[in-house]
C-alpha positions as CSV (number, residue, x, y, z in Angstrom):
1,X,43.4,-50.8,-38.3
2,X,44.2,-52.1,-34.9
3,X,41.5,-51.2,-32.4
4,X,42.1,-49.8,-28.9
5,X,39.7,-49.0,-26.1
6,X,41.1,-46.2,-23.9
7,X,39.4,-45.8,-20.6
8,X,40.5,-43.0,-18.2
9,X,39.4,-41.6,-14.8
10,X,39.6,-37.8,-15.1
11,X,39.7,-37.3,-11.4
12,X,42.5,-39.7,-10.4
13,X,45.6,-38.2,-8.7
14,X,45.5,-34.5,-9.2
15,X,43.5,-34.7,-12.5
16,X,46.9,-34.6,-14.2
17,X,45.7,-36.4,-17.4
18,X,43.9,-33.3,-18.6
19,X,47.2,-31.7,-19.5
20,X,48.5,-34.8,-21.2
21,X,45.5,-36.2,-22.9
22,X,46.1,-34.9,-26.4
23,X,49.7,-36.0,-26.4
24,X,48.7,-39.5,-25.2
25,X,46.1,-39.9,-27.9
26,X,48.6,-38.7,-30.5
27,X,51.1,-41.4,-29.4
28,X,48.3,-44.1,-29.8
29,X,47.2,-42.7,-33.2
30,X,50.7,-42.5,-34.6
31,X,51.1,-46.2,-33.6
32,X,48.3,-47.1,-36.0
33,X,45.4,-47.6,-33.5
34,X,41.8,-46.8,-34.2
35,X,40.7,-45.3,-30.8
36,X,37.5,-45.6,-28.8
37,X,37.8,-43.3,-25.8
38,X,35.7,-43.6,-22.7
39,X,35.7,-41.1,-19.8
40,X,34.6,-42.7,-16.6
41,X,31.5,-41.2,-15.0
42,X,31.7,-42.8,-11.5
43,X,32.3,-46.0,-9.6
44,X,31.9,-49.2,-11.7
45,X,31.9,-47.3,-15.0
46,X,35.3,-48.5,-16.1
47,X,34.3,-52.1,-15.6
48,X,31.0,-51.6,-17.5
49,X,32.8,-49.8,-20.4
50,X,35.4,-52.6,-20.8
51,X,32.7,-55.3,-20.7
52,X,30.5,-53.3,-23.2
53,X,33.2,-52.3,-25.7
54,X,36.2,-54.7,-25.1
55,X,35.2,-57.5,-27.4
56,X,37.0,-57.2,-30.7
57,X,39.7,-54.8,-29.3
58,X,43.3,-55.7,-29.7
59,X,44.3,-53.6,-26.8
60,X,42.5,-52.1,-23.7
61,X,44.3,-49.2,-22.0
62,X,43.3,-47.6,-18.7
63,X,44.5,-44.6,-16.9
64,X,43.7,-43.8,-13.3
65,X,44.6,-45.1,-9.9
66,X,44.6,-48.7,-8.6
67,X,40.8,-48.6,-8.4
68,X,40.4,-47.8,-12.1
69,X,42.9,-50.6,-12.9
70,X,40.9,-53.0,-10.7
71,X,37.6,-52.2,-12.5
72,X,39.4,-52.6,-15.9
73,X,40.7,-56.0,-14.9
74,X,37.2,-57.1,-13.8
75,X,35.8,-55.9,-17.1
76,X,38.4,-57.9,-19.0
77,X,37.7,-61.0,-17.1
78,X,34.1,-60.9,-18.4
79,X,35.2,-61.0,-22.1
80,X,35.3,-64.2,-24.2
81,X,38.8,-63.3,-25.4
82,X,40.9,-61.1,-23.2
83,X,42.8,-58.4,-25.1
84,X,46.2,-57.2,-24.0
85,X,46.2,-54.5,-21.3
86,X,48.0,-51.1,-21.1
87,X,48.2,-49.0,-18.0
88,X,49.0,-45.3,-17.5
89,X,49.2,-44.8,-13.7
90,X,47.6,-41.5,-12.5
91,X,46.6,-42.3,-8.9
92,X,47.9,-41.4,-5.4
93,X,49.9,-44.6,-4.7
94,X,50.0,-46.8,-7.9
95,X,51.2,-49.9,-6.2
96,X,50.8,-52.2,-9.2
97,X,52.6,-49.8,-11.5
98,X,55.5,-49.7,-9.0
99,X,55.7,-53.4,-8.9
100,X,55.9,-53.6,-12.7
101,X,58.2,-50.6,-13.0
102,X,55.8,-48.8,-15.2
103,X,56.8,-45.1,-15.4
104,X,54.7,-42.5,-13.6
105,X,55.5,-40.2,-16.5
106,X,52.3,-40.5,-18.4
107,X,53.8,-40.0,-21.9
108,X,56.6,-42.5,-21.1
109,X,53.9,-45.0,-20.0
110,X,51.9,-44.5,-23.2
111,X,55.0,-45.1,-25.3
112,X,55.8,-48.2,-23.4
113,X,52.3,-49.5,-24.3
114,X,52.7,-49.1,-28.0
115,X,56.4,-50.1,-28.2
116,X,56.7,-52.4,-25.2
117,X,56.5,-56.2,-24.8
118,X,53.6,-58.2,-23.3
119,X,54.3,-59.5,-19.7
120,X,51.9,-62.0,-18.2
121,X,50.7,-61.4,-14.7
122,X,48.6,-63.5,-12.2
123,X,45.1,-62.3,-11.3
124,X,43.3,-63.1,-8.0
125,X,39.8,-64.5,-8.1
126,X,37.8,-63.5,-5.0
127,X,34.7,-65.6,-4.0
128,X,34.4,-66.8,-7.6
129,X,32.8,-63.5,-8.8
130,X,35.3,-60.6,-8.4
131,X,38.9,-60.2,-9.3
132,X,41.9,-58.2,-8.0
133,X,45.3,-57.6,-9.5
134,X,47.5,-57.0,-6.5
135,X,45.8,-57.1,-3.1
136,X,42.8,-58.4,-1.1
137,X,42.9,-57.4,2.5
138,X,40.8,-57.1,5.7
139,X,41.3,-55.5,9.1
140,X,43.3,-52.6,10.5
141,X,43.9,-49.7,8.1
142,X,42.2,-51.4,5.1
143,X,39.2,-49.0,5.4
144,X,41.5,-46.0,4.9
145,X,41.8,-46.6,1.2
146,X,38.2,-46.5,0.3
147,X,37.0,-44.1,3.1
148,X,39.5,-41.4,2.2
149,X,37.7,-38.9,-0.2
150,X,39.1,-38.5,-3.7
151,X,39.6,-34.8,-3.3
152,X,41.5,-35.4,0.0
153,X,43.8,-37.8,-1.9
154,X,44.3,-35.3,-4.7
155,X,45.4,-32.6,-2.3
156,X,47.6,-34.5,0.1
157,X,48.5,-37.6,-2.0
158,X,50.2,-40.3,0.0
159,X,50.0,-38.3,3.2
160,X,46.3,-38.6,3.2
161,X,46.5,-42.4,3.8
162,X,48.9,-41.8,6.7
163,X,46.7,-39.2,8.3
164,X,43.6,-41.3,8.0
165,X,45.5,-44.4,9.2
166,X,46.5,-42.7,12.4
167,X,42.8,-42.2,13.3
168,X,42.1,-46.0,13.1
169,X,44.9,-46.9,15.6
170,X,42.5,-46.2,18.4
171,X,39.8,-48.5,17.1
172,X,41.6,-51.7,15.9
173,X,39.1,-54.6,15.8
174,X,39.9,-58.3,16.2
175,X,38.4,-61.0,14.1
176,X,38.2,-64.7,15.3
177,X,38.6,-67.0,12.3
178,X,40.1,-70.1,10.8
179,X,42.4,-69.7,7.8
180,X,43.2,-72.7,5.6
181,X,45.6,-73.0,2.6
182,X,47.5,-75.9,1.1
183,X,49.2,-77.6,4.1
184,X,48.8,-74.8,6.6
185,X,45.8,-74.1,8.9
186,X,45.6,-71.3,11.5
187,X,43.0,-70.4,14.0
188,X,42.6,-67.5,16.4
189,X,42.1,-63.7,16.6
190,X,43.6,-61.6,13.8
191,X,43.7,-57.8,13.3
192,X,44.9,-57.8,9.7
193,X,45.3,-60.0,6.7
194,X,46.4,-59.5,3.1
195,X,46.7,-61.7,0.1
196,X,49.0,-60.0,-2.4
197,X,50.8,-60.2,-5.7
198,X,52.9,-57.0,-5.5
199,X,56.2,-55.6,-4.0
200,X,54.5,-52.4,-2.8
201,X,51.4,-52.0,-0.6
202,X,50.1,-48.5,0.1
203,X,53.4,-47.1,-1.2
204,X,55.4,-49.1,1.3
205,X,57.8,-51.8,0.0
206,X,58.7,-53.3,3.4
207,X,55.4,-55.1,3.9
208,X,56.2,-57.9,1.4
209,X,59.3,-59.7,0.4
210,X,61.2,-58.3,-2.5
211,X,61.6,-61.6,-4.4
212,X,58.0,-61.6,-5.4
213,X,57.2,-63.0,-8.9
214,X,54.1,-61.6,-10.4
215,X,53.4,-64.6,-12.6
216,X,54.4,-67.7,-10.5
217,X,50.8,-68.7,-9.7
218,X,51.3,-67.9,-6.0
219,X,50.2,-65.2,-3.6
220,X,52.2,-63.7,-0.7
221,X,50.1,-63.8,2.4
222,X,50.6,-61.8,5.6
223,X,48.5,-62.4,8.7
224,X,48.8,-60.5,12.0
225,X,47.4,-62.0,15.2
226,X,45.9,-59.7,17.8
227,X,48.6,-58.3,20.1
228,X,48.0,-58.7,23.8
229,X,50.1,-55.7,25.0
230,X,51.4,-52.4,23.6
231,X,54.8,-54.0,23.5
232,X,53.5,-56.8,21.3
233,X,52.1,-54.2,18.9
234,X,55.5,-52.5,18.8
235,X,57.2,-55.8,18.1
236,X,54.9,-56.4,15.2
237,X,55.7,-53.0,13.6
238,X,59.4,-53.6,14.2
239,X,59.3,-56.9,12.5
240,X,57.3,-55.7,9.5
241,X,59.3,-52.5,8.8
242,X,62.7,-52.9,10.6
243,X,63.2,-56.6,9.9
244,X,63.8,-57.6,13.5
245,X,63.5,-61.1,14.8
246,X,60.2,-62.9,13.8
247,X,57.5,-63.1,16.5
248,X,54.5,-65.3,17.2
249,X,52.0,-62.7,16.0
250,X,53.1,-62.4,12.3
251,X,52.6,-65.2,9.8
252,X,54.0,-65.0,6.2
253,X,53.4,-67.7,3.6
254,X,52.9,-68.4,0.0
255,X,50.0,-70.2,-1.6
256,X,48.0,-70.5,-4.8
257,X,44.7,-70.6,-2.9
258,X,43.4,-69.7,0.5
259,X,40.1,-69.8,2.5
260,X,39.0,-67.6,5.4
261,X,36.3,-68.7,7.8
262,X,35.5,-65.9,10.3
263,X,32.9,-66.0,13.1
264,X,31.3,-62.8,11.8
265,X,31.1,-61.0,8.5
266,X,34.2,-59.0,7.6
267,X,34.8,-56.0,5.3
268,X,37.3,-56.7,2.5
269,X,39.3,-54.3,0.3
270,X,40.3,-55.2,-3.3
271,X,43.0,-53.1,-4.8
272,X,42.2,-50.2,-2.5
273,X,38.4,-50.3,-3.2
274,X,35.6,-51.7,-1.0
275,X,35.2,-55.4,-1.9
276,X,32.1,-56.2,0.1
277,X,31.2,-57.7,3.5
278,X,31.8,-61.5,3.6
279,X,31.3,-64.4,6.0
280,X,33.4,-66.9,4.1
281,X,36.1,-66.0,1.5
282,X,37.8,-68.2,-1.1
283,X,40.7,-66.7,-3.0
284,X,42.4,-68.4,-5.9
285,X,45.3,-67.5,-8.2
286,X,44.6,-67.4,-11.9
287,X,48.1,-67.8,-13.2
288,X,49.3,-65.5,-16.1
289,X,45.7,-64.6,-16.9
290,X,46.4,-61.0,-18.1
291,X,49.1,-59.8,-20.5
292,X,50.2,-56.2,-19.7
293,X,52.4,-54.2,-22.0
294,X,55.6,-52.6,-20.5
295,X,59.1,-51.6,-21.5
296,X,61.0,-54.6,-22.8
297,X,64.1,-53.6,-20.8
298,X,62.3,-53.8,-17.5
299,X,63.1,-57.0,-15.8
300,X,61.1,-58.5,-12.9
């Protein structure tokens, strides 16, 4: 029989998987899979489970939020042979699922895994040791994702990020750094930076261009310089969300690799989870490294 490892986070979203679990397992069993099921017990457990049990599996499926998906990806990247990936989104924002047009209906997502087609996606390599699937970021608002308690996310959902984000407006910090990629080199003070492979960030689709290809070997990069006046800050927001005229504070570019050289250590977020405090950061695109199963009719 075909072997599947199914890893799920029972607390993601509003713990909705508990009402769907038996139906999901039934879909997998009827498709001819021999199932090994692992319920995550805390941070890092999904990655450990995939690394421990993933070898020899034809398919690894995870269910949870973006953090669970990130852990699963990191576990897969440790295997000698990377099996195909299935994803049942069950988190508060599910940015990557949105980019891939994976259904938020858990049973529909499960059926897409067993009857869908493989779609190759790029993976980001962070400082040669960690990986991310859709975003690596630093600066303003990035701490909101991993400082917002899971129970708070469950109760308020996407509003939780907005409420917590408002609190950080009064304490935006600047970082002096040099940024280097391909033929572009920038230097100065920045309040925010993100390296992405997605069309949705934090549930918003206006932060990145909509012609993103998830398997072209390139990242979309957004860097925001420190505004000098409240009007500068307003202009930045208007440009990012209302598509007004470009201004000197916002840089958008595409690249397959990028390096950051800050004057002081900076906290990073990978797929919504804390990625560590780093002095120098190297990010490289690993083109088409993972094959994820989705509905064959979904075009992207």
